[in-house]
TISEDO-88541 format. One line per 2 residues: their letters; for each residue x, y negated, z of N, C-alpha, C. Coordinates in pm, whole numbers. Each point is the difference from the previous one (the first is absolute). Layout:
A) X Y Z X Y Z X Y Z  ...
***
This chain:
ME) 84 119 0 -84 -119 0 87 -125 0  -26 -91 -94 75 -124 -7 -62 -101 97
LD) 81 -54 89 -49 -93 102 17 -144 -45  -83 -89 54 6 -141 -39 128 -68 47
YD) 45 34 121 118 -65 58 85 103 72  129 -36 15 88 81 85 -23 -32 147
FI) -19 -130 30 -28 -43 137 -105 -111 -1  -96 12 89 -92 -110 28 30 -48 141
II) 25 -130 13 34 -62 127 -121 -80 47  -45 28 120 -121 -64 52 42 -110 97
GS) -2 -124 -47 43 -114 80 128 -60 -53  11 -134 5 117 -68 -58 77 -82 101
GF) -7 40 129 80 -67 103 145 44 -5  69 -12 112 145 27 0 32 143 -41
GG) -73 98 51 27 138 -38 -38 29 -144  -117 -48 -43 -46 25 -135 84 -67 -106
SV) 48 -121 29 81 -73 -97 137 65 -19  62 42 110 126 73 -10 -20 127 -81
SA) -107 73 29 -27 126 -70 -20 -24 -149  -71 -107 -36 -26 -30 -141 129 -23 -77
LR) 90 -79 59 125 -29 -71 88 124 -8  23 66 111 95 111 -1 -50 119 -83
LS) -129 29 4 -53 111 -82 2 -35 -148  -26 -125 -34 5 -40 -141 145 3 -49
EK) 95 -33 86 142 9 -37 42 144 -26  -65 94 69 34 142 -17 -69 61 -121
GY) -73 -80 -75 -60 48 -125 -144 46 12  -64 -21 114 -138 46 19 -100 -103 -53
KV) -111 50 -45 -112 -84 -42 -82 -31 125  -10 -131 34 -50 -42 130 -120 -93 -14
LV) -101 23 84 -113 -91 14 -9 -44 145  -11 -131 21 -22 -56 135 -144 -50 7
VE) -75 50 98 -138 -43 20 -5 -92 121  -51 -121 -19 -7 -100 107 -142 -50 17
KG) -48 0 124 -136 -45 31 -18 -150 -24  103 -79 32 -11 -145 -8 23 -54 -139
KW) 6 -132 -9 9 -69 -128 144 -38 -33  22 -34 -126 126 -60 -43 -3 -148 40
YK) 103 -46 65 12 -142 33 131 -55 -52  -8 -107 -77 118 -76 -40 14 -120 95
AK) 114 -69 -5 26 -108 94 -112 -104 1  -48 -39 -116 -102 -104 -10 -137 48 50
DF) -18 133 16 -130 55 39 -23 -2 151  107 -8 78 -16 9 146 -76 -121 55
AK) -66 22 112 -73 -108 66 97 -109 48  -41 -127 -13 83 -110 50 1 -1 152
TN) -114 36 61 -8 13 145 -88 121 32  1 42 125 -80 118 35 -148 -33 21
WN) -40 -123 -30 -143 -31 -5 -63 53 -128  81 30 -100 -50 59 -124 -17 151 23
IR) -111 34 63 -21 138 45 1 98 -116  -57 -37 -114 -11 92 -114 137 47 -49
KW) 100 -85 12 134 36 -48 92 47 112  -45 -18 124 90 37 111 -44 129 69
LW) -129 19 23 -47 118 72 -59 104 -94  19 127 35 -57 111 -74 -127 45 73
IP) -117 -46 -53 -130 40 53 -91 26 -121  14 116 -65 -74 25 -125 -151 -19 12
FF) -57 30 118 -145 -13 17 -46 -143 -29  86 -98 33 -32 -140 -24 70 -54 -125
RC) 51 91 -85 66 -36 -125 126 -82 25  68 31 107 129 -63 31 109 102 -27
FG) 90 -32 -93 102 96 -40 140 -59 18  27 -45 123 128 -62 31 107 101 36
IM) 110 -51 57 121 82 22 12 51 142  -93 -41 90 11 42 140 -130 63 47
KL) 14 109 74 -115 73 51 8 7 152  -113 -23 67 -7 14 146 -93 116 33
TI) 52 100 70 -76 120 36 -2 13 152  -118 14 58 -12 3 145 -42 139 48
FR) 81 57 87 -29 128 65 -26 -25 149  -35 104 69 -27 -11 143 122 -44 79
HV) 119 42 -47 121 -22 79 96 -102 -62  -26 -41 -124 94 -91 -66 -67 -66 -120
AI) 39 -126 -26 -41 -71 -122 121 -6 -91  -17 43 -125 113 20 -90 -6 -98 -117
IS) 111 -69 -23 15 -86 -117 86 75 -102  -49 12 -123 74 73 -104 -12 -75 -133
GT) 73 47 -101 5 -68 -128 -68 79 -111  -54 -72 -98 -55 60 -120 51 -78 -121
GV) -6 63 -117 49 -64 -121 121 73 -54  35 -28 -124 117 63 -63 125 -55 69
GG) 65 86 76 110 -41 87 -33 23 145  -125 42 28 -40 39 134 29 -105 105
GS) 52 45 115 26 -88 111 104 -107 -28  81 17 -105 104 -99 -29 -59 -134 -43
LV) -126 0 -45 -64 -125 -41 -32 -88 120  -33 64 114 -53 -73 114 90 6 124
YA) 108 81 -5 83 13 119 92 -122 14  72 -6 112 80 -118 34 145 11 -45
NT) 32 88 -94 132 12 -64 109 56 90  -30 33 126 103 30 98 47 144 -12
LP) 133 21 -16 52 131 -36 119 41 88  -25 30 127 107 43 91 23 152 -4
VP) 117 40 45 32 142 20 -27 34 147  -74 108 30 -30 35 139 125 41 78
KS) -15 -1 132 108 47 88 4 153 2  102 54 64 26 145 -2 -115 85 53
DF) -75 -51 96 -110 78 59 -98 49 -106  -22 -78 -103 -95 35 -106 35 135 -63
YN) 128 24 -21 45 120 -72 9 122 92  -6 -22 129 22 109 96 -121 31 87
TG) -116 -46 -43 -125 29 72 -105 44 -101  -115 43 49 -109 38 -88 15 139 -59
SW) -95 38 -83 -7 137 -53 109 32 -100  72 -101 -49 101 24 -104 142 9 54
KE) 19 -23 129 133 -21 56 94 118 -21  -52 123 -1 87 118 -11 16 48 -145
LN) -61 -70 -94 3 46 -139 123 -48 -75  68 -102 52 113 -56 -71 72 -99 92
NW) 122 -33 -37 69 -113 64 -43 -125 -77  -119 -50 34 -64 -102 -83 78 -131 -4
EE) 59 -40 110 71 -128 1 114 -1 -101  73 109 -7 109 11 -97 -53 29 -140
EL) -99 89 -9 -56 40 -129 -57 -117 -79  -61 -95 71 -72 -108 -67 87 -122 -32
IP) 125 -1 43 86 -117 -24 3 -41 -147  31 91 -94 5 -44 -140 -136 -42 -55
YY) -108 59 53 -133 -34 -50 -46 -136 53  40 -35 121 -25 -136 49 75 -101 -87
AT) 123 35 -38 78 -91 -85 -68 -22 -135  -51 109 -59 -71 -12 -127 -127 -82 16
AK) -74 26 108 -125 -73 24 28 -150 15  105 -34 75 34 -142 18 34 -66 -133
KM) 73 70 -83 37 -56 -131 -122 -20 -88  -88 100 -2 -119 -9 -85 -96 -109 47
LG) -12 -18 130 -94 -99 55 64 -137 19  127 -11 -37 68 -130 7 11 -54 141
VT) 35 87 95 4 -42 141 114 -100 21  -34 -112 63 99 -103 30 -39 -68 131
RN) 91 -74 55 -24 -68 128 -72 -132 -24  -104 -26 78 -70 -127 -10 98 -115 26
PK) 15 -92 -95 103 -104 16 -42 -120 82  -132 -19 26 -45 -122 66 -97 29 114
LF) 17 -76 108 -94 5 111 -83 -129 2  -121 11 54 -90 -115 7 -66 -2 137
SG) -91 -98 20 -75 -7 124 -69 133 26  4 46 121 -47 135 34 119 90 22
DF) 92 2 -99 125 76 16 88 -67 107  4 -134 -3 83 -72 97 -48 24 142
EL) -133 7 17 -55 26 133 32 142 47  1 94 -95 39 137 36 147 4 41
KQ) 81 -78 -68 142 -8 35 16 -60 139  -82 -99 33 4 -59 133 -43 101 106
LA) -102 81 -33 -43 106 91 114 98 25  72 36 -105 115 91 15 104 -60 94
KE) 22 -130 -12 99 -68 86 -45 3 145  -128 -28 23 -52 0 137 7 138 64
MG) -9 105 -82 5 137 50 142 53 9  97 -80 -45 138 47 -2 25 104 -107
KE) -76 -8 -109 12 99 -108 27 -67 -134  81 -103 0 30 -73 -124 59 92 -107
EE) 81 97 44 62 91 -96 -101 97 -61  -119 12 62 -102 91 -51 -98 -69 -95
FE) 20 -130 -22 -82 -74 -97 69 5 -136  -77 22 -106 60 3 -133 -100 -35 -109
HT) 53 -41 -114 -81 -20 -120 -43 138 -51  -117 8 -58 -49 129 -49 64 37 -134
NV) 6 130 -27 37 51 -133 -130 23 -79  -10 -63 -115 -127 -3 -72 17 28 -149
GV) -109 38 -63 -3 22 -144 -56 -121 -71  80 -105 -9 -40 -126 -63 115 -49 -88
YF) -34 -56 -119 103 -63 -82 8 -147 40  112 -41 58 16 -138 43 55 -86 -115
GE) 115 35 -54 51 -73 -115 -6 -151 20  -29 -74 -107 -20 -144 8 -148 -28 10
EN) -41 -78 100 -142 -20 28 -78 -44 -122  -108 76 -28 -96 -33 -105 61 -3 -140
VT) 115 65 -18 66 6 -131 -4 144 -51  -47 18 -123 -9 133 -59 137 47 -48
AK) 31 124 30 128 59 -41 -26 134 -68  88 36 -92 -7 132 -62 19 107 106
DP) -60 116 -25 4 111 98 131 6 77  -3 -25 131 123 0 80 38 134 60
YF) -80 104 -26 18 127 72 38 119 -88  -49 7 -122 11 125 -78 66 -22 -136
KG) 99 -88 -2 80 -24 -121 -87 -32 -121  -101 -84 25 -84 -44 -110 -115 91 -35
QG) -10 114 68 -108 95 -30 -129 -32 76  11 -84 103 -116 -37 79 -59 -134 -45
PD) -105 -46 68 -65 -125 -37 76 -124 49  -28 -115 -62 56 -125 48 -57 -31 138
RK) 75 -76 79 -42 -30 138 18 -149 27  -69 -47 106 9 -141 38 40 -10 147
GC) 88 -95 30 49 -16 136 -109 -39 99  3 62 120 -100 -21 105 -8 -148 40
VF) -124 -49 21 -21 -139 41 -36 -9 148  6 113 73 -26 4 145 -137 -59 36
CG) -102 43 -74 -136 -53 22 -76 77 107  51 118 42 -67 80 102 -114 85 -53
GC) -17 5 -132 -116 70 -58 23 145 -34  100 64 59 35 139 -35 -118 96 18
MT) -83 -21 103 -103 98 35 -137 -29 -64  -7 -106 -81 -120 -18 -83 32 31 -145
GC) 125 39 -26 45 30 -135 90 -112 -49  121 33 -42 98 -101 -40 -37 -58 -137
RH) -35 -128 -4 -38 -68 -124 121 -59 -72  120 20 54 119 -64 -55 98 100 -64
NS) -41 128 -9 84 101 -65 133 19 72  -3 -14 133 123 11 78 5 127 84
KN) -114 55 34 -7 118 85 36 124 -81  85 85 56 43 121 -70 -101 112 19
SL) -123 -24 -41 -104 102 9 28 110 -102  -63 114 17 34 121 -75 -29 -10 -149
DK) -91 -88 -38 -28 -18 -143 114 -72 -71  98 -50 76 114 -71 -60 128 84 3
NY) -7 120 54 119 86 0 -36 143 -39  -38 81 96 -26 142 -30 -107 19 -108
LF) -114 -62 14 -109 20 -96 31 -61 -136  66 -115 1 38 -66 -125 91 92 -82
LA) 100 56 66 95 88 -69 -64 134 -37  -91 50 84 -68 125 -31 -82 -13 -128
QK) -66 -113 -16 -78 -22 -123 91 -2 -123  118 -56 16 95 0 -112 38 142 -40
NG) -5 91 98 32 141 -27 -121 78 -51  -113 -67 -14 -118 67 -54 -107 36 102
AK) 23 -27 129 -102 29 100 -123 -88 -24  -117 59 16 -126 -72 -20 -61 -34 135
IM) -51 -121 14 -64 -42 124 -147 -28 -28  -87 69 72 -145 -17 -17 -55 -63 127
AE) -26 -131 -6 -52 -73 115 -152 15 8  -55 -42 115 -145 -4 23 -66 137 -15
NE) 74 103 42 -54 136 0 40 70 130  -88 85 49 22 67 128 -20 151 -17
VY) 98 79 46 -11 146 -7 -94 49 110  -92 90 -36 -92 53 101 6 152 13
DI) 79 67 -85 15 146 17 127 48 -68  62 101 58 117 68 -55 -30 149 3
IP) -2 64 -116 -40 140 -9 110 82 -68  54 102 65 100 85 -65 -59 70 -122
LN) 80 12 -106 -43 72 -119 35 147 13  -93 87 -24 22 145 -2 50 54 134
NE) 127 -19 30 57 54 123 -32 -90 119  -24 60 116 -38 -77 118 111 -91 50
DG) 126 35 -30 112 -78 52 42 -114 -94  -73 -20 -110 31 -108 -91 120 25 -88
ST) 48 123 -7 121 29 -78 -19 -19 -150  -125 -1 -44 -25 -25 -143 -49 -143 -25
GY) -9 -80 105 -39 -139 -18 -126 -36 77  -45 -125 -20 -114 -53 74 -92 -80 -91
KI) -126 -2 38 -97 -88 -62 -23 -117 95  17 -122 -50 -15 -121 81 -125 -74 -46
KL) -91 -22 92 -124 -72 -31 8 -141 58  -33 -98 -83 3 -138 46 -120 -78 -52
RS) -25 -113 66 -112 -84 -41 39 -146 20  -74 -88 -66 27 -143 12 -17 -45 144
ST) 88 -89 44 -8 -53 136 -56 -142 4  -26 -59 -116 -46 -139 -5 -132 -19 -75
KL) -36 94 -87 -123 -14 -79 -121 47 81  -114 -63 -27 -123 38 68 -42 141 -37
FK) 15 34 -127 -31 135 -46 132 75 -9  17 101 87 128 66 21 34 95 -116
EK) 66 -54 -98 46 83 -112 101 101 51  -17 127 -40 86 107 49 91 52 -110
KT) 117 48 40 97 57 -93 62 123 66  53 89 -83 70 118 50 128 19 -79
FT) 110 25 70 128 29 -64 60 126 60  85 65 -78 74 115 51 148 -35 11
TK) 67 64 95 140 -31 24 70 119 62  129 10 -26 79 106 62 27 -29 147
GV) 28 -129 32 34 -36 137 -79 -121 48  -7 -14 131 -74 -110 63 89 -63 108
VL) 4 -132 1 66 -73 108 -105 -89 66  -28 25 126 -97 -81 74 72 -114 68
SG) -36 -123 -36 70 -118 51 -98 -112 32  -114 36 54 -101 -100 31 8 -56 141
GV) 106 33 74 10 -44 138 -92 80 89  4 -26 129 -83 75 95 -148 -11 -35
LG) -44 -121 -33 -142 -21 -25 -46 55 -134  94 25 -90 -34 60 -129 25 149 -3
TI) 123 40 28 38 141 -7 -74 86 102  0 -42 126 -63 82 105 -151 5 -22
KL) -59 -112 -36 -144 -3 -28 -37 98 -111  77 -2 -109 -27 88 -113 18 147 38
LL) 111 33 66 27 139 34 -98 56 102  -42 -82 96 -103 47 94 -131 28 -72
KV) -28 -76 -104 -123 17 -76 1 130 -81  115 31 -63 5 116 -91 54 125 68
NK) 41 -11 127 67 109 69 -81 130 -2  -124 -4 42 -80 121 17 -36 65 -133
KS) -26 -81 -101 -50 52 -127 110 24 -103  77 -105 -34 95 9 -111 140 44 43
LP) 44 -43 120 137 29 44 -2 65 139  -53 121 11 -15 64 131 131 45 64
RL) 109 1 -76 128 46 54 74 -109 79  -52 -121 3 68 -108 71 15 33 149
SD) 108 -48 57 30 26 141 -108 -60 91  -22 67 112 -92 -52 102 55 -126 67
RL) 126 -29 -26 61 -123 57 -42 -125 -77  -72 17 -110 -44 -114 -79 -81 -97 86
GG) 38 -126 -4 -68 -104 79 58 -20 138  96 85 39 62 -12 132 126 -85 -2
DI) 51 -31 117 125 -77 16 -5 -135 -72  -114 -66 6 -12 -134 -58 45 -102 103
RT) 85 -93 -43 61 -96 90 -19 -142 -51  -1 -94 93 27 -139 -34 141 -29 50
NN) 46 -121 -21 130 -39 57 -16 -52 142  -113 40 66 -27 -44 137 15 -152 6
ET) -81 -70 -82 22 -142 -20 -115 -86 51  29 -128 16 -102 -99 34 17 -120 -92
LI) -111 -71 -24 0 -122 -80 -67 -110 83  79 -97 44 -52 -111 80 34 -130 -71
SV) -102 -83 -24 20 -128 -68 23 -110 102  93 -89 -32 26 -117 84 -14 -124 -88
SK) -99 -84 34 -27 -121 -79 54 -123 72  83 -76 -71 49 -127 53 -112 -104 -8
LD) 0 -92 93 -103 -104 3 47 -130 -62  130 -11 -29 57 -118 -65 -23 10 -150
RK) -85 -86 -56 -36 9 -142 115 -38 -92  105 -60 55 115 -38 -85 85 122 -35
ED) -9 103 81 80 121 -24 -57 79 -118  88 63 -78 -43 87 -110 81 129 7
VS) -65 107 49 70 128 14 -23 91 -121  -73 -49 -101 -29 85 -116 117 10 -96
KG) 98 -90 10 116 4 -89 91 117 37  51 69 -104 91 113 20 -52 121 -73
IA) 60 115 24 -55 125 -50 -86 62 110  -78 101 -34 -99 54 94 63 39 133
IG) 110 73 -3 74 34 123 146 -35 -25  46 -106 64 135 -48 -28 101 30 107
SI) -47 41 120 95 26 109 -54 109 92  89 57 78 -34 113 88 85 -7 125
LH) -60 40 114 72 5 127 -14 140 58  113 67 19 0 133 61 -2 -19 152
TD) -115 27 60 -18 -32 143 54 108 93  3 126 -45 66 109 74 26 114 -98
DN) 45 113 51 37 111 -89 -119 55 -79  -121 -17 52 -118 58 -65 -93 -102 -64
SH) 27 -129 16 -99 -100 -38 64 -117 -73  -82 -67 -83 43 -127 -58 -119 -87 -34
LE) 28 -128 -21 -103 -101 -24 32 -72 -131  -102 -16 -86 17 -68 -127 -96 -118 -11
IV) 42 -101 -75 -82 -119 -26 -70 19 -135  -133 -13 -2 -78 20 -123 -76 -128 -32
RY) 1 -39 -127 -70 -123 -40 -82 21 -129  -101 -84 -17 -78 -8 -123 22 -136 -64
AK) -27 -11 -130 19 -125 -73 -102 -105 43  34 -125 -27 -88 -113 28 -137 23 -63
GS) -104 -17 80 -138 17 -50 -59 135 26  81 99 39 -49 137 22 -46 18 145
GF) -118 -53 29 -49 4 137 -114 95 24  -21 94 -91 -114 92 9 -4 74 133
WK) 118 40 51 4 85 120 -59 -69 123  -3 -134 1 -50 -67 121 -147 33 27
LF) -73 42 -105 -141 36 18 -14 124 89  105 79 11 -5 127 74 90 -2 123
HL) 46 -119 38 87 -11 116 -74 -58 121  32 53 116 -51 -49 127 118 -28 92
PY) -19 -82 103 110 -20 96 53 133 51  132 11 4 64 125 39 -13 21 151
TT) -62 111 37 -12 35 141 31 147 19  37 36 120 28 140 33 -86 42 119
GS) -16 130 16 -81 51 110 -35 144 -24  -42 69 103 -23 144 -7 -129 37 -74
NA) -92 -99 -17 -123 29 -74 -49 -125 -70  -97 18 -90 -49 -111 -82 -64 -109 84
FI) -71 37 107 -68 -98 83 100 -99 61  109 54 53 104 -86 59 62 -89 -107
RI) 28 57 -117 64 -77 -107 -91 -113 -48  -130 28 -12 -94 -103 -46 -12 -112 103
LK) -3 35 128 -4 -103 105 125 -88 -6  116 63 -19 124 -76 -12 -2 -90 -124
MI) -56 53 -109 -8 -78 -124 -87 -125 20  -115 17 66 -88 -114 29 74 -100 88
GS) 76 53 98 79 -87 86 102 -81 -78  63 63 -99 98 -70 -84 -65 -116 -75
FI) -120 24 -54 -74 -106 -71 -31 -116 96  -46 33 120 -41 -102 96 120 -85 43
KA) 116 64 18 120 -70 46 57 -93 -107  -10 39 -127 62 -80 -106 -89 -7 -124
PL) -121 -58 13 -92 -1 -114 53 -77 -121  66 -114 24 51 -80 -111 110 74 -77
SY) 83 73 73 109 74 -66 -56 105 -95  -101 75 44 -57 104 -86 -83 -60 -113
LK) -65 -115 24 -71 -68 -107 98 -44 -109  118 -44 41 104 -36 -97 40 120 -86
IY) 21 114 66 42 121 -71 -103 41 -104  -128 -1 38 -104 54 -87 -56 -102 -100
FV) 5 -130 32 -69 -97 -85 85 -116 -51  113 -27 63 78 -118 -40 131 40 -68
NN) 82 75 70 130 38 -57 -14 92 -120  90 -16 -96 13 98 -107 61 125 63
WS) -77 110 8 40 116 79 138 52 -39  24 19 -129 128 59 -40 116 -98 16
KS) -26 -130 -4 106 -98 23 41 -5 146  -91 39 89 28 -14 143 19 133 73
TI) -20 114 -71 -7 130 69 108 97 -47  68 57 96 94 110 -21 -62 126 60
VL) 14 111 -71 -45 129 53 123 75 52  -6 41 125 110 75 61 -26 149 -20
LF) 86 65 -78 -11 144 -25 100 72 90  -52 74 96 83 76 95 -12 148 -34
MQ) 113 69 -11 0 142 -34 90 78 93  -38 127 23 79 91 84 16 134 -71
SI) 107 70 34 21 134 -53 -53 107 94  -66 -41 110 -59 95 95 -122 66 -66
DS) -16 131 22 -96 78 -77 -136 14 68  -105 -9 -80 -134 48 35 -63 43 -131
KL) -81 106 3 -48 59 -125 -152 7 -5  -52 -20 -121 -142 15 -27 -22 119 -93
KF) -123 45 -7 -40 102 -98 -120 -52 -77  8 10 -134 -111 -37 -86 -70 127 -49
KR) -132 -2 0 -77 111 -54 -129 -53 -61  -72 84 -73 -128 -39 -58 -112 25 100
NV) -87 -100 16 -112 18 93 -123 53 -73  -111 11 68 -121 60 -58 -55 -83 -115
FG) 41 -127 -8 -46 -87 -109 96 0 -118  106 84 8 96 9 -109 103 -111 -1
RM) 7 -79 106 97 -108 9 114 35 96  115 -62 -18 112 26 90 -25 -66 135
SS) 34 72 106 -9 -55 134 129 32 74  28 -73 107 125 17 74 -25 55 140
SI) 101 70 51 0 45 138 143 -1 51  18 2 132 134 1 59 57 141 -10
SS) 121 11 -54 67 130 -12 94 24 118  86 -96 28 91 10 114 49 -138 37
GK) 50 -13 120 48 -129 48 -115 -91 42  32 -126 25 -101 -96 42 -80 -51 -118
RP) -123 -42 27 -83 -64 -101 69 -129 -47  7 -25 -132 58 -126 -48 -71 -119 65
SP) 77 -100 39 -57 -113 73 58 -132 -51  -82 -104 -7 53 -132 -35 60 -73 120
FI) -4 66 118 44 -64 123 126 67 53  110 -20 -69 129 57 40 72 -102 88
PE) 38 36 123 58 -97 95 115 -81 -58  92 66 -73 114 -73 -57 -47 -104 -100
SI) -98 37 -81 -54 -92 -100 -67 -121 66  -76 25 107 -70 -108 71 101 -101 55
KL) 109 49 60 102 -89 57 67 -84 -109  33 65 -112 67 -72 -109 -90 -107 -59
AK) -130 32 -17 -93 -98 -56 -13 -121 90  -3 22 132 -11 -112 94 124 -89 -8
KY) 117 62 -8 124 -78 -10 3 -81 -129  -42 62 -110 -1 -70 -128 -103 -114 3
KN) -116 25 61 -105 -102 12 52 -121 77  76 24 108 53 -110 80 100 -83 -79
IT) 79 66 -84 98 -71 -83 -71 -89 -102  -105 51 -60 -70 -73 -107 -109 -92 52
KG) -34 14 129 -111 -76 61 -129 26 -78  -22 128 -31 -116 38 -78 -100 81 79
KE) -99 54 -71 -104 84 60 -1 135 -72  -23 106 80 -1 136 -55 -142 40 -42
TS) -9 64 -116 -125 64 -43 35 137 -57  -101 83 -19 22 131 -61 -126 46 -72
FA) 11 105 -78 -111 57 -74 -112 37 97  -122 -35 -34 -113 15 92 -17 142 52
LE) 30 101 -85 -16 138 42 90 35 118  112 -69 10 92 27 111 -60 -47 132
TL) -57 -121 -2 -62 -52 122 -128 75 36  -85 24 -100 -131 56 27 1 152 20
AG) 85 69 -78 -4 146 4 132 64 40  105 -78 15 130 57 36 62 82 -111
IP) -36 -30 -127 52 75 -115 117 -78 -61  122 56 -3 114 -70 -59 -5 2 -152
ST) 73 -91 -61 11 -6 -146 138 47 -42  8 58 -119 130 43 -52 3 -13 -152
AH) 117 -34 -52 23 4 -144 89 118 -36  29 86 100 95 109 -19 -59 130 51
IL) -95 55 -73 -58 129 38 77 110 -70  46 101 75 93 99 -51 -41 140 46
GG) 45 103 -75 -24 138 39 -131 56 -53  -33 119 48 -119 70 -46 32 115 -94
AV) 118 -6 -62 47 110 -86 150 15 24  36 28 124 140 -3 41 77 124 -46
MG) 132 -10 6 89 111 -35 6 101 113  20 126 -36 17 106 98 73 117 -62
KD) 45 95 85 73 116 -53 -91 98 -71  -131 -4 32 -100 83 -68 -136 -66 18
RK) -104 62 -58 -131 -63 1 -63 -8 140  56 74 96 -49 -12 137 52 -126 69
HG) 110 -53 -53 65 -114 64 -8 -128 -84  -46 10 -124 -8 -117 -85 -83 26 -124
VI) -26 -106 -74 -78 9 -124 92 14 -121  121 -57 10 97 6 -109 134 50 53
DK) 84 51 -92 134 44 40 97 -118 -6  126 25 23 98 -108 7 23 -68 -135
NN) -46 64 -108 11 -60 -133 -132 -60 -47  -93 -16 93 -129 -66 -26 -99 86 -77
QV) 29 129 -21 -96 87 -68 -104 51 99  -126 0 -45 -111 42 85 5 150 21
FG) -7 45 124 -5 143 30 -127 60 -62  19 112 -71 -113 71 -58 -29 -33 -145
YE) 70 -101 -54 -29 -42 -138 129 -30 -76  3 46 -124 114 -24 -88 -10 -140 -62
SM) 114 -65 -15 10 -128 -71 -99 -104 53  -27 3 129 -82 -104 64 83 -63 111
YI) 11 -133 -6 86 -72 93 -79 -114 66  39 -33 122 -53 -117 68 117 -95 26
VD) -7 -119 -60 111 -95 5 -58 -139 28  -24 -30 126 -53 -130 42 11 -10 152
GS) -65 -97 60 10 -20 144 -49 117 82  -86 85 -58 -52 113 76 105 109 22
MI) 112 -5 -74 108 98 18 91 -37 117  -8 -126 47 91 -46 106 -27 79 127
SA) 102 65 51 -16 102 104 51 -41 137  32 -129 18 41 -55 129 -28 -149 -5
NP) 6 -65 115 -28 -143 5 127 -79 -32  3 -73 -113 120 -77 -33 18 -123 89
GV) -110 -50 57 10 -115 88 26 -131 -71  9 4 -135 22 -120 -81 -88 10 -124
NP) -6 -106 -77 -74 1 -125 48 119 -85  -90 90 -45 41 129 -54 25 8 -150
SL) -21 -109 -74 1 10 -147 133 49 -56  111 -46 54 131 44 -49 20 148 25
SI) -45 49 116 15 142 32 -87 86 -92  -121 -45 -29 -85 74 -94 68 8 -136
TA) 59 -111 -43 69 -4 -130 119 95 -1  81 -2 106 119 85 6 -37 148 1
IA) -100 37 80 -41 142 6 -62 42 -133  -71 -91 -66 -54 29 -133 111 24 -101
ER) 106 -81 8 115 20 -90 60 139 20  12 40 126 55 133 26 -92 110 -53
AM) -130 -16 23 -96 101 -45 7 20 -151  8 -109 -73 6 10 -147 133 56 -48
DQ) 104 -21 81 132 52 -35 4 152 6  -94 62 74 -3 145 13 -70 68 -119
IS) -68 -78 -82 -74 56 -114 90 3 -123  10 115 -62 87 16 -117 -53 -77 -119
AK) 89 -37 -90 -41 -66 -124 -81 97 -85  -83 -54 -85 -84 85 -85 87 77 -97
***
């Protein structure tokens, strides 16, 4: 039987983009299926008030680059569009500390810290990782916090995937010897997370996917896979039938393709959701560990708004500096571009407490004590010009499990460790110190105050590595136990808590996974 493709890749984020380029280089006929839309620089929203171009809510005909998904234990921010999370992430590309490689279900499968060195180097080169050259308001206050804590040596500029070059000047491809697209020098507008309108962000459509297309890989946007069926043999050794349908049209046009191999790269919310759906019927050999060992970076997001209208904290890149507060934790400064004040609609005064009743009473007390200050934040000040978001992350572990409920939707439960919480003592102390330096007011996402549900942009696991199907969903080379030529290459493969922004690690592990596949 002649198959339509050698490999179909489901998702175009960091894992899918790496897979598309490397498999096409090896001579395979490749199709990438992406749920989101194609976005060029001029297509991105100018501010996050343009909901149709910023948020992904198909029910309301909004097909933007960012999706918010709320579970019982966590609210998850993720990316959609050709290039996946790279369109909406904050460009930050650190290498994790040693604990990442020596914990979790994958620790005994390899000497990962040494094994991944060359793949991290390749990932950095492909993503154009460089040191942020400029600090702005917000970064300076973090530097002052470091000084007050006696940790000046632990403050540093971030390593990011941005083309700085000469500001606002177009240059011929600076990365791939003329084989890549032209680029323009960063103008430090702070708009990284609403989509870079200046062609400066090294998103995946400008490196891996761009080069993969040159090799003949096809990218099919605005389509979503809903079933994977082995052909003839139960283990998929003769190939798979992939069923997909439109993700943006009112009338869901359906298509079917056949392929020898499958690479699942839809992230936790795409890959795990799909596999839990098809597990019982189409792919019954999947490990019972599917949906387990799901982690966040044990993070908190606390906003601090300055009350001085002369200050402008929106200038810079999304995350320009970082402070390592101890061996397991660090704090980053996050900003949005001028005019992007959408989040203030969902922010309440930041309060802590053991239950919602106490937190709400404290919140009311905060309003009563400083009504003019909060009126300024919500109605007078330009939110993004006056507000810094403090992103606190830890490498300390707690795990969730995702499964399908009686309504056919994914739900979460605690697997091990403590329940994820937005009220981490270290984070609370750091936010107060930063607030005192800036003379600002703290707010946070309403769900944190009202329901105690933390937010994360780094959801990982659910299809972790193991020595066999009893201990993991995939082997050390990312192949799915029980199925031939089926791989999982995205955030769901991450088998320990990196404690830092995970995109570079996903890219490096994806590079290694593709390196294990022979040329056609």
